[in-house]
ZALO-274180 format. One record per residue: x negated, y negated, z negated of N, C-alpha, C in turn. Coordinates in pm, whole numbers, plus 50000, padded with zeros to 5 digits. Layout:
BEGIN
XYZXYZXYZ;...
//
This chain:
BEGIN
785399006527844785439017727750785899030427821;785329041627784785679054527840786949059827773;788019062927849789249067927786789059081127713;787979088427743787699100627668787449097527520;787059085027491786909080927351788249081527279;789339078527349790659079327286790979093727247;790599103127334790809117227303789999121127179;788739116927172787889120027057788499114426929;788969102126934789529095726815790819102626770;791669106326865792899113126828792609126726767;791579133526818791199146526762790659145026620;789929134326595789419132026459790559128626363;791489120526412792579115826327793549126926291;793859135526387794829146326364794359158726439;793329165526389792699176526464793639187926501;794639190526416795509202026442796869198026501;796999185426540798249180926602798399187226739;799609191426776799809197426908799489187427018;798709191727117798289182727224798849187027360;798569199227400798979204127532799999215427516;801129213927585802189224027578802559228427719;802719241527736803299247027858804709251227823;805669243427869807029245527822807089242927672;807609252427597807729250827451806489255727376;805549262127447804399268327381803219258827373;802669257227254801459249227235800249257327282;799519252127380798349259227431797039252827384;797109241127322795919234927266796319223927168;795649223627051795799212126963794759201727006;794709190326937793809179626984792339183526972;791989191426873790589195926864790239204826982;791099214527011790839223627124790799216027256;791689206327272791719198127392790389190827409;789929184427301788689176827309787489185927338;787439197427271786319206627290786289211727435;787469214727491787519219427630787029208527725;787479196127704787069185127792785549182927784;784999183327662783559181427646782769192827710;783289205127701782619216627761782669215927914;783819212027967783939210528113782969200028162;782839189028086781869178628121780449184328118;780169192428016778849198528007778549207528125;779559215228168779379224128283779169216028411;779909205328427779779197228548778389190928557;777889186128444776589179328447775429189328459;775469200228384774329209528381774319219028500;775499223028549775549233228655775799227328793;776409215528799776789209928930776199196128954;775379191328861774669178828884775519166328886;776709166928826777589155228824777009144828728;776899132628776776379121728695777339109928697;777009099928619777819087828606778159082028744;779459080328771779889074228896780219083829008;779829096528994780189106429097781699108329102;782189112929217783609115729232783859130729220;784839134129136785259148029118786759148529145;787169157029238788569157529282789329168729212;790629166929206791539177129154792649178829257;792789191029310793839194129407794599206229353;795589203429271796319214429208797699209629165;798569219229142799909216229095799859212428947;800969207528896801019203528756800759215228662;799739214028579799399224128480798719217028364;798659223628249797969217528136796479215928166;795919224728249794509223628285794199210328355;795219204528418795009191728488794479181128390;795099180428272794679170528173793299173928116;793019186828095791669190728052790619185728151;790929187328278789969183428382789789168428389;790889160928382790769146428386789829141528276;790049146528155789219141828044787809147728048;787659159328108786319164528131785539155728228;786219151328333785589142428432785159129428367;786049123528287785709110728223784669112428114;784739123728043783719126727942782329126128006;782239130828131780969131128203780639117728268;781549107928257781299094828316781559094128465;782249104328520782559104728663783919098428690;784259097128817785559091828859786429103228909;787669103528865788609113928908789269110029040;789429119929126790139118029254791309127929256;792429124429193793589133529195794259133329333;794469145129389795059146329523796419153029511;797409147029572798769152429569798799166929616;799329175729533799329190029565800199193429684;801079184429725801959187329838801359183329972;800169177529970799519174230095799069186830169;798989185730300798429196630380796939197930346;796409210130343794989211730310794059203230396;794429200930524793569192530608793609177930561;794769173530512794849160030456793999159030330;794059169330248793239169530127791759169630163;791399177130267789999177830309789509164130357;790379156830423790009143230469789709134430348;790539135130244790319127130124789009131030056;788739143930047787489148629986786279142930060;786359142730191785259137430271785139122330253;786269115330258786249100830246785749096430108;786169103730004785769100429867784339104729836;783749112529924782409118029902782359125729770;783399133729749783489141529626782409152329624;781819154529507780799164929492781389178029443;782579177329385783189189129323784699187529331;785409198629354786869198129354787399210229279;788289207629184788979218129110790349220229175;790709233029194791969236229261792709246929181;793989248429212794749260129168794999268429292;795099281529274795179290429390796399287529478;797499282829418798709280829498798509270429607;797619260929587797359251029692795919251329741;795019257129663793599256329693793049266829785;793749278329798793209289029882793039284630026;794029277330077793939272630216792809262530231;792539254930125791449245130130790109252130143;789939263330074788679270730080788389275330223;789429278530298789249283430434788739272730529;788839259930487788389249030573786909245830558;786249252830465784809250830442784499236130411;785179230630313784949216730275783579215330210;783039203130211781669201030163781519202230011;782459197229928782229198529783782399213029736;781759216129626781939229129562783379230329514;783999241929537785399244129499785439253829380;786119249729274786299258229157787799259729131;788269272129126789689274629099789909276828951;790929270228897791259272128756791849285928731;792159293228838792719306628826791649317528834;790379313728840789289323328851788369322428729;787569332728704786709332928585785749321128575;785389315128689784469303828687784969292328602;786289290428600786839279428520786749282728371;787029295128335786889299228196785459297228149;784509299628238783099297628204782799282828179;783449274128255783279259728232783749255928091;784869261828050785399258927916784459263627805;783609273427835782699279027735781299273127742;781089263527832779759257627847779399249427724;778139246027714777689237527603778309223627619;779069219027522779779206327540778839194327528;779199183427594778499170827572778799166027431;777839159627370778009154927232779019143627222;779049135227325779949123527323780229119227467;781329112227489781609107227625780519097627672;780219098127800779269088727860779819074527847;778959065227807779409051527793779649045327931;780759038127943781139031928069781269016928054;781089009928165781348995628170782788993328217;783318981428186784708978628221784988979828370;783988976728454784208977028598783918990528661;783499000328583783239013628638784539019928686;784489026228804785679032628860785959045628786;787229047428745787639059628675788589068028758;789409061628840790489068628911790469063529054;790279072429149790329068829291791629074329347;792589065229360793949069129397794159066829546;794589077129617794819075829761796299073329788;796549062529862797919058829898798529069629984;799869069229995800579080030063800329080430213;799879069230270799499069530411800649070230508;801849065330467803009065930558802859056330675;801959046330663801779036830772800399038230835;799719049130812798409051230868797539059630776;796229059030798795289066730718795369062330572;795399071630477795439067830335794229059330297;794449050330203793359041930152793109045530006;791839045829968791469049129831791459036829743;792369036329647792459024929555791509027329439;790599018029417789599019329311790129013229182;790419021729084790919017228955789829018728851;789549007928780788439007428685788909010228544;787929011228454788249012828312789089001028263;788758988928309789518977028269790968978028319;791138982028445792488983428500793338992828416;792789004328383793569014628314793779011228167;792839004128106793078999327970794228989427968;794208979728061795268969728066796618976228091;796648986128181797888993228210798409000228084;797509006328008797889013527887798469004027782;797788992927759798268983427659799568976827704;799728975027835800968969227887802148978527863;801918991627867802999001027837803528998427695;802598996827599803008994627461803658980927443;803228971127521803778957627508805108956027578;805288962627693806418959327780807368970927810;806928983127785807758994627823808329001627700;807459006427610807949014427500806859016027394;807269017927270806309021727166806119036927171;804999041527119804679055827124804159060026988;804599071726941804129077226814803619091426836;802899097026739802419110926752803559121126764;804759117226725805899126426735806499126826875;806049117726962806569117327098805949128227185;806609131027296806109140827392806259135127532;805149135127608805179130627747805359142827837;806399142427916806729153728004806269150628146;805509159928205804969157928339805769166328439;806899160628482807729167328581807489161728721;806999149428727806549143528853805049145928866;804469144328986803049147829005802109140328911;801229147628845800219141728758799239133528841;799129136728970798209129529058798629115029080;799839111429036800329097929063800879091628935;802049085228945802559077328834802689084728703;803209096928706803389104428581802049106528511;801009109228589799699111528529799079099028470;799379087428529798819075028477799329071828337;800469077328301800989074728167800409084128061;799449092428102798829101228002798039093127900;797449081827943796519074427858797159070027727;798359064427737798999059227616799359070727522;799709082227577799999093927494798769099227424;797629099227495796359103527434795959093727325;796079080827355795649070527260796449071327130;797739075127140798579076027021798679090226965;797999099827026798009113426973799339120726992;800039117827099801339124027127801149137727194;802249144927211802229157727280802309155527432;801729165027507801729164327653802289177627705;803429176827773804199188727807804279190427959;803869201928007804059205628148805139216328154;806219214228230807249224628241806649237728292;807219248828249806699261828295806749263028446;807759257128508807849257628655806829248328719;806309238628643805359229028697805979218428785;807299217428782807969208028872809209202128807;809939194328886811139187828836812329197328853;812729203628743813889212328741814829206828634;815989201928674816869194528584817259202828462;817699215028483818129223428371816979226028275;815789228528329814609231028245814259218528163;814329206928224813989194528154814949191928039;816229193428064817209191027959817059201027844;816719213527878816509223627774815259220427691;814179216027758812959212427687813199200327596;813939190527646814229178627566814999182427440;815959191227457816779195427342815939202827239;814969210727286814139218727196813019210527132;812319202327211811129195427163811419181827102;812399174727158812759161527109811769150627146;812229138227144811389126427170810629127127302;811289132127405810659133527536810679120127609;809519116227662809419104927754808879110127886;809359104527996808929109328127809069098328231;808269099828336808399091128452809189098528558;810099091328623810929097728727811209087728838;811129092428961811549084429074813079083229072;813639072629132815099070929131815869083029181;815339090029281816039101929330816089112829223;815049113629140815039123329031816039119428923;816119106428894817109101728796818509105328843;818769103328970820099106229024820459120929007;819499129829035819749144229018819979147728872;819199141628784819339144128640820719139928592;821149128228635822449122928592823589131528648;823489135528772824549143828832824679157028757;823539163028722823569175828649824159173728510;823689163428441824179160828305825679158128307;826129150428403827549147128415828379159628439;827889168328526828629180528559828689190228442;827679189628353827599199128242827919193028106;828349180628107828729174127982827579171127890;826359169827944825189167127863825009152227841;824499148527722824139134627694822609132927689;821899143327732820449142327735819809141827598;820359149727505819789150127370818309153727375;817499146327301816059148727299815279140227396;815979134027491815319124727583815209111127514;813989106327499813779093327437813769082227542;812899083627643812699072927741812469078927879;813189073827977812959077228117812509064428186;811249064228225810719052728299810929055628447;811649046728514811909049228656811259038628742;810809042728859810129033928952809679041929073;808899035529159808389042629276809299041929397;810429035229386811379034029495812579026029448;813479022629539814629014429499815639022029413;815949016329297817029021529214818249012429238;819289018229291820459010229324821299007629200;821938996129199822688991829083823729002229041;824489007429137825539017129103824949029329034;823729033329075823109045229018822639042928875;822049031328847821549029128710822709026328615;823769020128663824949018128577825519031628536;825629040728633826139054128602825189061528509;823879060028530822899066928446823039062928300;823199050028275823369045328137824699050128080;825739050028163827059054828117826989069528076;826229077528149826189092028124825189095628012;824009089628016822929093827924822599083527817;823149071627825822899061727723821679053127754;821299044327659820209034727682818829040927670;818509049527763817219056627762816299051927874;816739042227954816059039328079815289026128073;814049026528126813209014728143812709014728286;812839003428354812349002728492810988995828495;810109001428577808858994528606808718992928757;808018982228796807658980328935806148978528940;805508986329021804068985329037803658991929167;802388991929194801818998729310800539005529265;800009014329348798729020029316797679009229296;797828998129370796878987129364796988978829235;798108979829166798288974129032799138984228957;798508994828907799239006928869800299004928760;801549006928799802689007228707802918993828636;802278983228684802238971028603802378958328685;803528956128744803818942928800804968936828719;806088943828710807198939228626807798951028550;808578947828448809288958028370810648952628329;811618961628324812968958428278813248967528158;813318961628040813408969327917814718977127908;814748986927817815958994927798817128986027755;816818975627674817878966627630818498959127748;817648954527841818158947327957818838956728056;818308968728071818948978428161820368981628113;820518982927980821818987127924822738975427890;822238963227899823038951427860824278950027949;825428947827886826658945127961827308932027913;826618924827825827198912727767826778900027840;825588900027897825088887927963825948884828086;826238872128110827108868728225826518873028360;825198874528368824588879028494823948892828476;824578901428395823958914328366823798922728491;824728921528585824618929528708823378925528788;823158912628801821978908028875820698912428806;820698911728672819508915828599819268930928609;820328938728599820178953328610819718957428750;820058949328850819638952228987818228947229016;817648939628922816298934528939815278944928892;813998941328905812938949728849812328943128726;812998932928675812628927428545811658915828549;810918914428440810018903328415808568907728431;807668898428463806268902328480805698909028354;804868919128375804148925428265803278915028194;802998917728067802238908227986800848905328040;800278914528116798888913228160798748907228299;799848902928363799758898128500800568885228519;800248878428630801068867528681801678872128812;802898867528839803618871328960804088858729031;803908858429162804418847529246805168853229363;806028845029424806698848429550806378837129647;805808840729762805258830629852805728832629995;805528821930076805788823030219804538828330289;804568828730422803468834630498802158827230479;802238814430440801028806330421800538806630276;801218814130190800798815030052801358804229962;802358796830011802988786429930804158792429852;804288788629725805398793429644806728789229705;807668798629712808988795429765809898791129650;810968783729678811878779529571812548791329502;813008789229381813748799329306814908804529391;815048817629395816128823729470815808826929614;814718821329667814338824129806813478836629813;813598843729925812838856129945811488853130006;810458859529954809118858530010808328870829972;807028870530002806188882029966805748880729821;805698892029753805338892429611803828893529597;803268884629514801848884729483801668887229333;800578893929297800298896629155798808894729128;798508889229011797128887028969796998891028822;795908897628788795718901228649794738912628632;794608917228507793598927228472793888941028531;795098943228580795418956328637795158957228787;794898945928852794728946028998793418953129034;793498962129130792378970729170791128962829206;790008969929203788758964029248788648963229399;789488970629470789468970829616789728984729667;789668986229800789838999229864788459005429888;788349018129857787089025429871786639025730017;785439021130042784839021630176785729015130282;786429004530245787328997930340787388982930307;786318976130339786208961930305787238953530377;787548957030503788508949130578789888949530513;790338961530474791648962630410791658955330276;790538955830204790438948930076790588933830096;789868928530195789918914130223791318909830264;792018918130339793368914630383794368915130269;794138923730170795138926230065794908918029940;793648915829904793338907929784792668894929829;793378883729807792888870629851792858861129731;791678855929705791488846829592792008852829461;791808865829447792208872629324793658876929318;794438873529420795868876929423796098888929514;796798898929465797168910629543798438907629622;798328908329754799498906729841800128920629856;801288922529795801848935929780802468941529907;802868932730000803618937530117805088939430089;805508937329964806928938129926807528924029928;808798923329961809478910529955810458910429838;810658898529782811548897329668811828882829638;812588880529532812948866929491812948866129339;812508854829287812548852129143813758843529110;814468846629001815568837928961815058827628860;815968819128814815568808128725815028812828592;815308825328553814818830728427813558839328443;813058840128568811828847728592812028862228628;813278866728643813528880528683813248882028833;812558892728867812208895529006813148905829064;813738902729177814588912229248813898916129378;813668929029397813038934029518814028933929633;813508931529751814328933229870813818945229948;812728943730018812218954930096810738952930122;810098963430175808788961430231808928951430345;807938942830362808048932530465808278938630603;807708950530625807878956930755809288962530775;810068963630666811418969330678812498958830699;812148945930684813138935330704813618935630849;814918934930867815518935131000815788920731043;815278917031161815508903531214816478904731330;817708900231307818778901631406819288887831445;819058884231570819488871031616818818859831541;817578862031496816838851831423817128851531275;818088859431226818438859731084817828872031018;817318870230898816758881530822817868889230753;817828902530771818748911430699817888920630614;818158920830484817388929230393818148942230370;817588953430419818298966230412818838969630275;818088966430171818528970330038819888964230003;820108951730043821388945330013822538952930078;822328957430202823368965030273823538978730208;822428984930169822498998030104823238997229971;822948986929893823638985029765825148984029787;825528976829892826948975129922827608988229960;826958995830049827539008430094827639018629981;826689018329889826719027929778827879025429683;828499013829691829689011229609830929018429662;830849023229788831999030329846832059044629793;833239049029762833429061929694832959073829775;832859072629908832489084129991830989085030019;830209075229973828789074630008827939079329890;827129089729915826219094929812824839088629824;824289088429947822999082129973823099074730105;822249064630121822259057130247820909050730269;820529049430394819329042130432819659033630554;819269021030548819579011430653818279007430722;818289007630856817109003730934817568995231052;816588989631122816888981831241816708990031368;817608987831464817518994331594817358983631701;816478986231796816218976431901817498972731974;817658959632002818828954732074818368944632178;818858945632303818348936932411818618922132390;819678918732319820028904632300819638899232164;819808907432061819608902731924818238906131868;817438913531943816148918031892816288930931815;817078930631708817398942531630818848941831586;819408953531563820728954131501820678963831383;821598962131291821618969931168822348983131191;821728994231151822389007331156822159014431022;823059023530988822999030330858823059045430875;822179052430805822239067030795822889070330660;823989077630665824829079630547824899094430511;824599097330383824839110730326826119109730245;827199116530286828459115130214828489123330085;829369119829995829589128329878830179141429926;830109151529843830529164929883831969164929933;832169171230048833499173130111834099160230165;833369149230162833899136630217833549135730365;834399129030441834139126730583833699112330602;833079109630715832589096130743833669088230817;834199078130752835219069430811834559055930838;834129054030964833389041930999834229029330977;835509030031007836359018330990836469014430843;836569024430756836649021630612835359015630562;834209020730610832929015130569832749001030621;833198998630745833138985130802833948975330718;835178979330685836048970630605835418968030468;834828978230411834178976730281833038966630290;832218967630394831098958230409831598944030428;832628942330509833148928930534833758922630410;834138930930315834658925730187833548921030094;832288925030125831208922530030830038914430084;829758915430214828598908530270828978901830402;828088893030449828348885830574828488895430691;829278891430788829568900030903828298904330976;827318894930989826128898431068825268908930998;825498911230869824698921030795825288935130803;826548936430840827158949630838826558958430947;826458971530922825908980631024826748980731151;826068981631262826738982431392826938997031433;826339006131356826529020431381826249028031252;826949039131236826769047731119826429061831167;825439068031106825039081531143825199090631022;826039100631037826269110330931825089120130926;824549122530808823439131930793823559139330661;823079151730660823159159730537822149155430433;821009149930478819999145030385819129134730454;818479126430374817559116330425816139121730417;815309118930519813919123530512813169116030402;812429123530319811709117430207810299122930200;809409114830142808049119630122807959127429992;806749130929953806549139529836806959133129705;807159119829706807499112729582808949108329581;809739113029679811159109729681811489096929754;810519090229815810789078029889811349081430026;812379074130068812969076330199811989071730307;811779080130405810849076930514811619069930627;811649056730620812389049330722811709049930857;810389052430857809709054330984810289066331059;810619077030986811199088931048812589085931104;813349077531033814679073931081814579065431208;813599056431212813419048331333813009057131451;812199067231422811799076331529812999083831585;813959087431496815169094031544815929085131641;815939072131611816669062831698815999061231834;814689063431838813949061631963814019073632056;814539084732003814559097032086815659096132192;
//
C-alpha cells in the first residue's frame, strides 16, 4: 500500500485539522498538505518524467517542505532518497550517483554547493520560484498504486566503516514499522504533535508515518534543529509533543531542564535510540522529567524495530531487577523474532553474549546495487546486525557493543559499554568512551577517554579504585585520557574509530 493513501484518508477525515507547523504557526492543514503533495507529484511526472520506481532525492535541512516532498514522491509512486543535510556536498553527490536519482530537491543552505558540482539529476531548490510552481501544478487524482515489495525509502548508512550502503525499505517494511509503533511504543491521537528536532532524513523522519496515519500535527522547530530551550517552549505551548532523540540529545535536554527547574510540561513521549543510553543517564532523565521515555533499538536495515522498552518498564523501580531491565533495550517488537548466536549461527545460552539476529516484516529487501553486502548481512532471512548482546531469562535484550568494538585482552573479551557504564557512576565523569589499544603481550588493553563534569579534575587513582569496586581487574582501563569532548558523527554517535586513530598517532 502507498503511504500517501494515509495522507488522503486523514485529509478526508479531518480536512481542516492542523497538519504542518513551523514552530507554533500552522502552515498547512491536512487538505492543504494533501493538495501540495498531489501537485508536487503532478509536477514530477509531467515536467520531469518521474515514473513508478524512480528515485527522487531530498538534500535539505529540516523544514515543513520536507514532508510535502516525501508525500509528493510517494504520491507519484517513486522512492525517496533522503540525504543527511550535514554531509559534505561531494558525499551527497556520491549518493545521488549511486542511487541513480533523476531529481533532487534541496534547500539553499546546503544545496548551493551541490549545484556547483554539476550533479547528473535535475536540482530544484525549495527556496526558488520553481518549487512554488511545483505546488501549483495540476495534481494527480490519486496516489499511484504500489505493491508491498516496492521500494519507498532508500536509506544510506552513515558509512563510518567504509562507503555508505543504500538500504532498500519497501512498503511492507514501513507498514510493519508503523504498526509496531502503535503496538510496542505508544498510542497516537489527532491531538498529538510529532516534533522533528533530529534529522528527518533518518529516525525522526521514519516516525512521520504513524502521525500521518492518525492525523496528528507535524512540527518543525523554527531553527530547524535541536535547541533545548526552543523544544521546551514549543512543548509548553503546543502540548502532547512526541519526538525521537539520540541519547546525547536526551542528556542535553535533561541537563537544561534540571538547571531551569523544568518538568518538561507538554512533552508526551521521548523515544530514544540510535546509540547507547547509559543506565545513570536514563535514571536521571526519569527523575527529572518523569515517565516520558520509551527506548527503541533498531537499524536502518530493520528501521526502528528490533526491540522496545516501554515507558512503564523504563520508569519501573519496583521490580527486583529493574536496574538490569532499564539498562536493556527491552523486548522484541511484535513484528520480529530476535536471536543471539555464536559465530556459526548457533543460539547461545541465556545470559551469554553473541551477535544479534532479527527476522521479520521490517527487515530490508537488501542493499541497493550491492549483492555481496546483502548476502553477507541477510542469511536465510535473518539479518546479522553486527551488534553483540545477551538475552535474559525473560527475553530482555541487553546490548554490549558493535562486534568490531569488543576488546580482546589476553584472550578475554571486554565489552566497552560495561566499563563505560561503571565509569559514568563516578561523580566526576560526564561522558566517557572506552576503546582498545594495541599491546605487545596482551593483544589489546583497555583505555578510556573521559569528559569530566564542569570544573572537575581527572583523578586516575580515584577512577581506578572506583572500577575495582565494580568490575573485574582485567576490565579496568590501563590509561585515562582527559578530553573536552568526544568526537561524534552527525547523529550524536561517538566515533570510536577517531579515538583509535588518536592512539595510533
